[in-house]
N, C-alpha and C positions, 0 to 999 in steps of 0.2 A: 504494500500500500504506500502511495506517495506521502512524503512528509508534508506537514501543513504549509510550509513555505512554498512547496511546489504547487499545491492547490491554489494558494493565493496568487502566485505568479501567473498560472494558467488562466485564472478567473480575470485578472486585470488585463492580460493580453487580449482576451475575448472582448472585454468591455471597451478597450481602446479601438480594436478593429471594428466594433459595431457603433462607435460614437458618431453622432451626426457631425457634419462639417463645421457647424458653429459651436460645437462643444469644446470646452477647454481640454478635454481628453483626446480630441481628434489629432492623430499623427504623433502623439507623445511617444518618446522612446521609453521602453520598459526593460529593466534589467532584472535578472534573476539573482543578482548579488550586488553588494555595494562596491565591488572592486572592478567592475567593468569601466572602460573609458567612455566618457560622455561625449556624444557626437552632435547632439541637437541642442536647441535652446531650452527645451523643457524635458524633464526626465523623471520617471518614477522608478525607484529601486526597492526591491523586496529584500529585507535583511534576513539574517539567520534567526530562526525561531527558538523559543524557549518554552517547553511544555512539560506537563506531568505525563507519566505513563501508567496505565492500569489495564487489566484484562477486560476484554469485551464480555457481554453477557454470554455465558456458557464457557468462558475462559479458553477460547480456541485461538485467540490472537491478542496482541497488545495494541492498545489504541492511545492516541494523544488526546489530552484534554487540558483545559486551563492554559491554552497556548497564547503566547504574545509574539507577534511578528512585527518588526519595525517596518514602516512604510516611509521611505525618504523621498520627498518631492523637491526637485531642484528647478530653478529658473535662472538662466544666465543673465547677468547684468551686462548690458550692451552700451552703456554710456557713463559719463562721469558726474553728472549733476544730480541734484535732489529729485527732480521729476523723473529721471531715469531709474533711480532707486525705488521711488514710489511705484512706478509702472512694473518693475521687476517683482517687487513684493506682492503687488496686486495680482500679477499673473500666477505667482506661486500659490497665493491664497485661493484664487478661483479654481485652480487645478486641484488643490488639496480638498476643497469642499466638494468638487465634482467626484473625486475619488471616494470620499466618505459616503456620498449619496449612493454610489454603486453598491456599497455594502449594506446601506440602509434599505435599498429597494430589493435586494436579494441576499439576506443574511446567511442563507445556506450555501451561497456561492454555487447555485445551480445543482444543489443536492450533494455537493462534495463534503460538507460539514454540517453539524447540527445548528450552529449559530456563529455569528461573527458581528463585531461592531468596533468602530473606531472610537478610541477614548482620548487620552491626553494628546496634545498637539503643540509641543514646543517648537518654536521657530526662531530663525535668526539668519546669520550670514556665514559663509564659509569660502575659503579660497582653495580650489581644487585644480591642480595642474596649472597654477598661475592664472586662473580665471575665477572671478567672483560670482557667487551664486546666492540667491535668496533660497533658504532651505527650511523645510519643515520635517519633523521626525515624529510622525504619528505612531501611536501604539495600536495595533489591531489585535483585539482579543478574539480567540477562536476556541470554540467548543467549551464555553463556560459551563454548559449544561450536560456535557458528557462527551464520549469519544466520537471519532470520525464515523461517518456513514460509509459502509463498504462500497 
């Protein structure tokens, strides 16, 4: 059975592929790790998960529950003045909200898990490969109510 971060990555890739052209999600680069090189102005990265393990009903397999998967959203700063920083931050915030909405609209991620929801949403700035990004690091909770759906 795939790890929860694999379920999250696949679900986000599908949501980006299905996004309407006017959506902040349209055309966003999606990474299955925080270590890939960023090529576009906006990017969503799925970090490494942290979860508990317990046997499924019937004790035939182990399942993950109470998982936390970091969702890192980045928006490249393309100018040097205050209005450029505001636009960059706004782009990151709109993308982060759109991503959270995807999980709100389908908390089972298409039947992959029992439940999921975005919680804490710290944000700020970072310098990656000598490029400045507005960044959010949301925590996605997965399977608070029990193990993965087979």
